[in-house]
N, C-alpha and C positions, 0 to 999 in steps of 0.2 A: 192806698188813698184813698180818701172817701170823695167821692164826684155826687154834684144833684143831676138827675137827667132832667131832659123837657117837664114831664109831668112835676115836676118839686121833689120825688121821691128820691131818698138817699141810698147809694149802693158802694161797697164794699170795690173798688178797683185793683183787680192782681194781677201781674204779667204771668199767667200761668195759662200753658198749652194743653189743648185737649190732643188725647191720642189714643190708637187702638191699633191691631193686628189682624192680619190674614194671614195664612202657611202655603208657602207651597210643601204640598204634601210628598213624601217616599211615593216611589213608584208609580206617579201621576205625571202624565203630559200637561203643567199648567194650562195648554191652549184648549183642552177636553173641557176644563171645567165651566168654560162661558163667565158672563159677566158676573163678578162678586164687588160686592161695595163695606168698605170701610166704614163702620159707626152704627151698622143695621141690626147688627145682631152682638151683644155685648153680655146678656145671659151667661152665666157660669163662666164667665173670663174672669181673672184673678187681676187685679188693682196693675202688676207689673204690664199686664196687656190692655187697658183698658180703664182711665179714667171715666166714662162714661156712664151715669148711672140708671138711665134707659135708654132704649135701643133708638137712634134716630134724632132724639131731640133733645136738650137742655133741659133740668128741673124749672117746675114753676118759679118765676119771680128771678131766673138767673139769665142772662145774657151773655154775649161772647162779642166781641171785635178782634175779626179776622185779620193780621197782618203779612201771613204764608203760612207757607207748607211746605212741608219734608220727609222723607222716605228715608229710613235706613234699614239699611240688612247687614247680617253677619253670617260668614259661612268658614266653618274648621273642616268641612269633609274635603281630600282633594279629590273624590270624584264626583263632587258638585261644581268640578273650574268652571265650565261653560253654563253652567243654570243661570246666575245672576247676568251676565254680559248677554245673553240671550233675550230674557226676562225682562232687562231693563229696556233693548231697542226693537222688543216685538211688544211694548203693550202700550197702552194708553190709560190715562188719567180723566176723569172729570167729576170736578167739584160741584155739587146744587145744594143751592135752598130752595126749599119749599121744589117747583119741577122746573125751577130755571137755572141754567147753566151760566156758571161765571167763572170757570175756568178749565179748558181742557189741553191737554200737552199728552206729546209723545214721553213713555215713559221716560228717556234719559234726561228731561228737563227734572224731574221731580227726583229721581234715584240720583242727580249727579255724577259724579267721577268714582270710580273702583279702583279701591288700592288692593296690592296682593303682596304677599310674601310667601316664600317658600323655602326650607330645608332640606337638604337631604341628607341622611347618618352617614356617619364614615364608615358605619361598619355592616351598612346594606348595599343590596344591586346599587346601583346608581339610578337607576329608572323609579326607585323606592321613595318616594315624597316621606319624611318623616314627620316634618311638621307644617303645616298651612294654614293660611289666615287670607281669607278674605273680607273685604267693609265697603261698603255705598251707601254715601250721604252725603259726602261731601258736595258744595254746589258744583256746578259746570261751571257753562259762563258767567252765569249770577244765577243766585239764589231766587227759588220764585216767593215773589212778595207784592205784597198790596199796600200802599200807601196812600198819603194825601186823599186827595176826593176818589181814590179806589180803593179805601178799605171795606170788608166786608162785614156786615153786620149780622149775626144769627141771633133772633129773638130768642125770647122766652118759650119755649113748648114750641120751636118752630120747627119742622121737618129741616134735615140738611143729611149727606153724606158724599161719598169721592169713591164715586163708580171705578171699578179697576178691571182691566180686562188682559191675556193674554191672545194673540191671533197669530195667523201668516206663517206657522212653523212647516217646515217643510224638509225632505227629506230624512237626512242624518240629523238635522236641526231639534228634530221631535225628540229622539234619545238623549241629543246632547243638554237637550233643555229641562229633562227631567230626573228631578233630584233622586239621588243615593239614598239621602235622608233630608229629613223635614226643614225649610226655612224657615222663619221670621220674618215678617214684612211688619214693620213699625211705622206708620203713617201721624206724623203731627203737625195739628194746626197751632200754629205760633201768633199768642194773641192777647187781649188783656179779657179777663174774665171779671164780670161784674155781678157781684154777691149780695143779697140785703143785707144792710147794717144789724147784726143783733144788738 
């Protein structure tokens, strides 16, 4: 859809998310990593990992109207059984545009609900999980949304990021939250991307 900006310029407006990934690395306590940020380091990532072309900002003449945020993760390793639930409960996210905080929440609100399926093979011991799958990303009480007068506009070349940190793991939780194999966290900002008319 073509729209006219208050400046009089025209832009193509597309419903298009912005996404980026962080990883929970194997054999690394996620709380020991400290504060990390989505959208801050995009060099070397594939298109399936991020669609941001430069770290921490949009390109010239491109803007974004953010209408919501979602975090998705999948796990197929039964040895990672407790990783996502603990990371979800013991993390927080902070959405910043320039240095202003516009949204902060416990990870549970952004991760949403976890679904889990497991199957035991009839030929294996009863304690052996033959197939295992976890997914989080379905909305919790309600999706994280910004609407009406509360939409968040990210301007051309304006700095933005979503900070993420896992904290307060104690005792046996540290081992339980340390992944056996790497897990990808995919954060997406949902909304409208505005690009120059070609």
